[in-house]
N, C-alpha and C positions, 0 to 999 in steps of 0.2 A: 317580551316572553312571548311566548309560544301562546295560541291560545288553542283549542280545541279545534276549532272549524280550519285554521292555520296547519294543526297537524295532520288532521283527515284528508286537507286538501295538499299536501304534502308539499307545501309553500319554500320550505329550506330545500327541497331534492329537488322541485322544480326549478328553482336557482342556480344552485350547481348545475345542473344539470346543461343550463343554458348558457352561465356564463363565467364558471367555473372548468367544468368538466376538461380535458385536454391543453387546457390552462397552467399543471403544476409542472413542476421541474420533474418529479416522479412519475408518471400518468398511468394510471390506474386499469390494469387490461383484464384482469379475472379475477374472482373467487367475491368469496364476502364481503361487506365493509359495513364498519361499524361507525353508526351513524343515530343517535339518540337510541331511542326503542323502534325504529324502519328493521323491516329485514331485507337487506339488498344484499343483490347479488348481481355480478356482471360478467360478462363473457362477451368476446369482440372474436373478428374474422378480419382475412385481406379479401377485398372484392377488388376488381378491374373497378375504374373512375367509370366505366362509359354500363356500366350496371349500376349505378348510383340510383339512380332515379328509383328502376324497379325496385331494388331493396328497398327503400327509402318510403313506398308506400304502404310497406305489410310496417305493425309493431310489435310483428313477434320474430325470436329466433329460429331462424329457420332454415341455418348452413349444414345441417344435417349432421352424420361425425367427421369427417373429412380425416377419414383413415385412410391409408391404402387400401383399395380392394378393387372389385368387377363389377362395375356395370351391365347388364340387361338389357337391352332395346328389344321391345315386345316379350311376346305372353311364352314361344315356342320355343321347342328344346333348339330348333337349328336360325332362330333370330340372333344376332351380333353380341356380341358378348367382349367384351373391352375393358382392359386392366389401363386404371388408372390411379395419379398417384395420390391425390385428394377425395378419389370419388367422385368426381362430379365433373358437369360440364361448364361451369360457371364460371371457371377461372377464382373458386374461392381458394384461401390456406387458411392454415390455423396459425397463431402466433403463440400461444401456450399450450399445450398437451398436456392433459391427462391422462396417466399410465396406470388402470385398473388390471389384478390378475382373481378376478374374483375369491377373493379371500384365501388366495395361495402364497398371497405375497402382500408387500407392505406397500402400496397405492404412492404413487411421488408425481410432481409436477415437472414435465420439462420445458421448456424454450423451442422454437423452431432450429433443427441445427443450422440452415443455413443464414440466419440472423447471426449465431452464438460464431460461426468460423468467420464472416464475415467481417468482425471486429478481432478475431481472436482472445475471443473472451474467456477470462481463468474462471473455472468454479471454485470457489470459497464453500467449501460443504458445513466448515463450522458456522458461521454467516447463512450461510443458503442465499449466499449473492454472487452474481455474474461483474466480473470486474475487469474493467481495459487497465492492464498491468502498464501498456506499453505505452497510454494518454495520461497516464498520474495518478494509477490508482482508483479511478473511479468506479463508484456501483451501480452501473449499468441495468443490470434487472436485480428485486430483492426480490426473494420467494418469504413468506410473512408465515408466523405458526400457523394462524389458521388458514393457510392455502391464496390465501388472495398476495396478488403478484402485478409490481406495478414497473416502469422501464422508464430510462432516462429521455427524456423527449426528445435532444439533439439527435439519438441514435436513432430513431424508432421515426422521427421524422426521414434520418439518411436514409432507413431503409426502405421506406415508403417510396422514397422518392428513386431510388435505384430501380424499385421493383414496380413503377409506374403503377400503383395500385393504391389504396387507401385504407385505412383500417376502421371498420366499422364496430362501438361500441355498444353494446347492449346493455341496460340497466333496468332490471326488474327489482322494484320496491313498493313493499306490501305494511300494512299496518292496521290495528285493528285499536278501534276511539278508546281515549283513555276513559271517561267519567260514565261513558256512555250509559245515559240516564235519558236522552231522548231521542229517540229514532230518524237517523238522518232522513235527508231527501236524498233519495237516486240523483247521483248527475256524472256527468263525463265531460270534460276537458277537455279538448283537444289544442295543438301546436307544431306549425312546420314552418319552418323560417326557411324554405325552399331551398337550402344549400348544405345546411350542417347540422339542424338538429330539429326531432320529429319526438312527439313523447303524445301517448295518452289515457289520462285520469281515470279509470271507474269507479265509480262508490257507490255504497249500499250498504245494506244489513242481512246477518246471515242471523239463521233463524237456530237454537240451538234448546236440548231437553230443557235446559235451566234457565237461558238468559239471551237477553237478541245481540248480536254484537256489531256494531258498524266500523265496514272496513272498508280501506281504497286499495286500488290497484294502478300504480303506474308501470306505465312500459315506455320504455325511451333508447330512441338509438341518438349517436353522438358521431361524427363525421371525422377522423382523422387526415389528415391529410399532408403529404409527406411536400419536405423544400425545397428551393429552386436548385436544380443537378449544381450550378456553380459555388453552391454555400453546402454542400454536403458533407467537405474536408474528407471525401477519398479518392485515389489518383484514379483518373488523370485533374477532378474537380479541384483535387486539394487547397485549401487555403496557401496563401501567400506569407509566408515567415516574415512575422514580424519580430524587430530588432531594437534592445534598447539601451540606454545613451547612459554609460560609465563614467568617472568620476576619472580622469586622466592626470591630473593636476591642478595647481593654483596659476593664474595670471602673475601681472607686475599687483595687481592690485587686491589678491589675496583671495579672488572668485576662485570659485573651482572651473576646471576649464573641463565641458562632458563633450565625447563622440560617441556616436555609434557602432555598434559593433559587427555588423554589417560587412561582411568581406568585402564584397564587391565597393563597399564606399571608401579603400583602405591602401595605402604605400603599400608597398612592397620591393623584393630586391629585382623585379621586373619591369618596375617604372609607369606601374599605375598609381594615378591619382598623387601626385609627387606632392602635392601641398598640401594632401590628409596624412594625419599619424600614422605611424607605423604598423601593422598586420602583427607585429611583436613588441606595440608598447606594455611593457608591465600594468596591470593594473592589483591595487592592493583591496584587500578584506580584511575586516578583523577575522579572526584566528573561529570567530564563535561560527561561523559559517559552517563551518564542519559539523556540526552540532548535528544537525538533520540526516546526516551519512552516517553518523557515528551510531545514533540511534535506531538505526532501522538496517542491520549487517544481512539481516535474509534479503536484501534489495540491494543495498548499496554497498564496496567497497572501498574502502579508505585505506588506500599502499603509499610507497613510498615514491611519492613524485604524481599521481595520477587517482582522479577518484573513477567509480568503475559503478553502471548500474547494469547490471545482465552485463548480457552481449548489445543493448539497445542505446547506450550510448558513454561515451568516457570521456571525461577534462583532463587534461595533463596540466599540474598545479607545480607551483611550488612551497610544502609545504615542512619545511627543514628551518623558516624561521619563527622566535620565539613570539609570539604574541600577535601574527598575523600571514597569512596566504596570500597567495599572488596567481596570474593565469594573463596569458598573454591577450587583447585586446582583442583580436580575429578569432581567438578557438573560443572565449566566452559566445560567440557569433554560430561557428559553426560549429560546434561540439555541442552544446546548450540544444536540448531537443526543442525547446517551444519559449515562447513570450514568459508564461509562469514560473518557469525553471531561472528564469533572466534576471528576473524581478526578485527571485530569494533570492540571487548572488546582488540584486543592484540594492536590496535592505541591507548589506553589511559592506559595502563600496566604503573607502574614505580616502581622505587624501593628506599621506602621508608620506615622511622620507622613509620610503621603503627601497631594498634594493635588492637583486637576487643573489642568491647563495652561489657558493661557488660550487654545488654538485649542480646547480641547475645552468650556471653558466658553462660546467664542463661539461657538461651532458650533450647539450643544446647547440653551442656554438662551439665546441673545440672538437666534437666526439670522441670523448673522453669516457669511459665508460667509469664511472663513479656511484659508490656508497653516499647513503643520506650517515651524516656527522649528528641527526639525533637523538638523545638516547632511550626513546621508546623503538625508533626502527633499527638502530645498534640491539640491544638488547632482543627483537623477535628477529634479525636476522641469525644473531648468536647459539640464540635457543632451537629454533630451525637444524641450524648448524651440528649444535654439539649434541642437541640427538640422533642427528641422521650417520655420526663418526660413533660416537659409543655404540647404537645398534649395532652398525658395522662390525665392531671390535669384540662386545662381550655377546654379540648373539639375542640381546634384549634392548628395550628401551629405558631408558634412567627416567624419562616422562614419559607417562600412561597416554598413549593418541585422547583427544579428547571426544564425545560423543557430539552428532549432529545437534544437540539441544543444549552443547556446551560449549560449543569452536567460536560462537558469538565473546568469549570472557578473554580468548586471545587478540582476534579481529579487533576489539576496540580497546583494547591497552595503547595507551596515546598522554601525554603531557594535557594535562587537563586545560581547556580551553574557554570555560563556565567561570574557572576561579571558586567552586563554591563546594561547602562542606558535602552535600548531595554527588556532585559528580566527584570528588574526595572521595568517597566511601566507595561508591560502584569501584573506579578503578584499585584501591586496594584491596577488593573482595575476590574483582578479577584474576589479579594480581597472585592473588592465592592460592584461587582454585589451580592454577597456571604452575607457579613454579612449585608447592607444598602439596596441595591436593592431588596432583597427577603425578607424584614421585612414587616409582613403582615399586611400595614396601616388599610386595609377595620376594622379588628373586632379589632386593636391597638383603632381607633375613638369612636367603640363600650365603649370601653370601660370609656370614658372621662364623669365627671360628671361637670364640667364649661364651662361656653361660651369662645368660641374664636372666634376675631376678624378675624385672617389669621391665619393658620396654616397651613405652606405649609412644605412639605417634609419627609419623614419616620422620619429623625432622632428627628426633631419638637413634631413630635406625639409622639414618644415615650418618647422625653424628659418630652412633659406637661401628661403622662401616669406615668412615674416615681417621679414626681413631685407633682403631687397628692395623690400618695400614700405613700410620705415620705419619699423615699427609702436611707437613709442613703449612703452617696459614687458618688451618682450616677453622679455628674454634674461632676467628673475626667471625665468620661466615656463617658459623652456625648462630651467632649472638644476632647478625642479621634476621637469619630466620625468625628465630623468633620472637624477636622483637615488630617484626612484618606478622606474626599469627598472632600478637599481644594485638598488633593495633587493627587489626580484623575483629577478634574478638571484642574488645572492650567500644571498638567503636560503630563496625556495624554490624555485630552479632547481638548486642545488645546497649542498654539504655548508657548514653556517655556518662560514667561520674568518675570516680575518682582514680577510675583503672585508665582511665582514657587520657584524663590530665595528665599522670604522670607518663604515660608513654610517647603522650603527645609532647611534654618536655623533654626525652627523652632522645626522642629523632627530630627535634627541632623545627616540629612542626608550625610555619606560620601561618596566622588564619586567611591574611589578605594574601598569601601567596602559595599557593596551593601546588602553584606550577612547578615553585622550586622544589618544594618536596618532596612532590612527588620522579621528579628528577633524578635528585638522591636514591631515591629508594631503586628506579632503575638502573642505575650504575652500581649499585652493591648487588642487586639482582645480575647484573651480566658482568660484573666480579667473580661472584660465584660461578657460572656457568663457566668463566676462562680457568676459576679451580682447578676444577674437573678437567678440563680439556688439556690443561699443563698437564694430569696426571693420570695420563692413559694408563698409561704403563705402571705404574705405580699401585692402580688397582686391580691388576690382574695376579 
């Protein structure tokens, strides 16, 4: 328990400055710090190594404004006037810049542009974070609501190494005694380790009109130095890429055979490493490996035969098999961007009796353009194709384009990979949004000739249109759409009760085989699209 004396001597803050400041993953470099009843404020500045000793002799923060400006050398009109980037001749530079506009606009905090551009950081305005998207969505700089700023230590040390400068963190910590019953003896405590830490603590008593207050003020400086250039992970000093071993089969005793995915160590068609596994050795994974990529459609795209992370990386896969996916051993090493991504895949790696699909074999070994034969990709392909042809023929789309906020509903449609009711509910909801909620009701109504007392909902409207045009077999597909809508309403839109149990029986939904159930739903959806496509001429 902290005593009055410990509190006024700021024992906890001094210990933090000496032993912890700069060791955190997210290093505090600016703004207030919440620490019990202490009033702490942090500022920082970059300085050349050669002026560290002179800077550490001073226990105050004297970096100046650190803004672009003109320095005048002398007192007279004809003396030298020199424009300087940061308005000083000591090589001092800011890391955090507080932008102020004299109450004409809201103040805000910026991180120096060179740091942001060096690591190509994306600013998330909602979270007030600068993020390294290419490095795995790492939060590099965080700006808290109170204006405090922290920076990821690895990026900070890399920046300092490349700049050949150090960061001086200045801490100003103040407190007023808790009990105030006894006048504190004036005291001063100083500490300097000679290289990285300096502080001075002054204690005394303030005399006010009503009472005497014990207080202490701590001025501290901490030096943060850069890493070795060889460790900075910026070209040409990049860390050598590491490679994970994947299971590629089992031996005669049933033990797993593992081999590195480093392409340089694999056999190929040009005679390299003839005793090693071939670059094109299939490696098999549980289909759940795709869950991470489907869950973030704003970053990843899972398409027929490929996963894309923007234009940063792409991995060719065989995702047309039920229950598992595969990728070539060499592609895992060449295309997955880092060891962390490889380890993610390694967690789903399985030794199974897997086989490449016919589609994969035709594409990769026979140079034959081949479409996927799985129901999810068949549906997506047919949906886009039918809507495009329909628009050209009728002048309006049968399905309204999805907004940027709803587009993910189309992109994530897939055969369930986790076999869970939660995933099934989500997929049903997305299929309904794409197939039913997106029907162009406004244009469909214009096609109707009869008079209808009550025509509510997109299904009723397209049913009336198909009936007026006497489209053969339409009733079967309308029944399907209504069952799909009911499944969404009773299962996703509301608590699962008797209505859900009834529609589950009607659609033969099996608890432990949602993949089969949703496959049938997709096949029926594709069949509905084919009905529309066959009857283009009859619908005019």
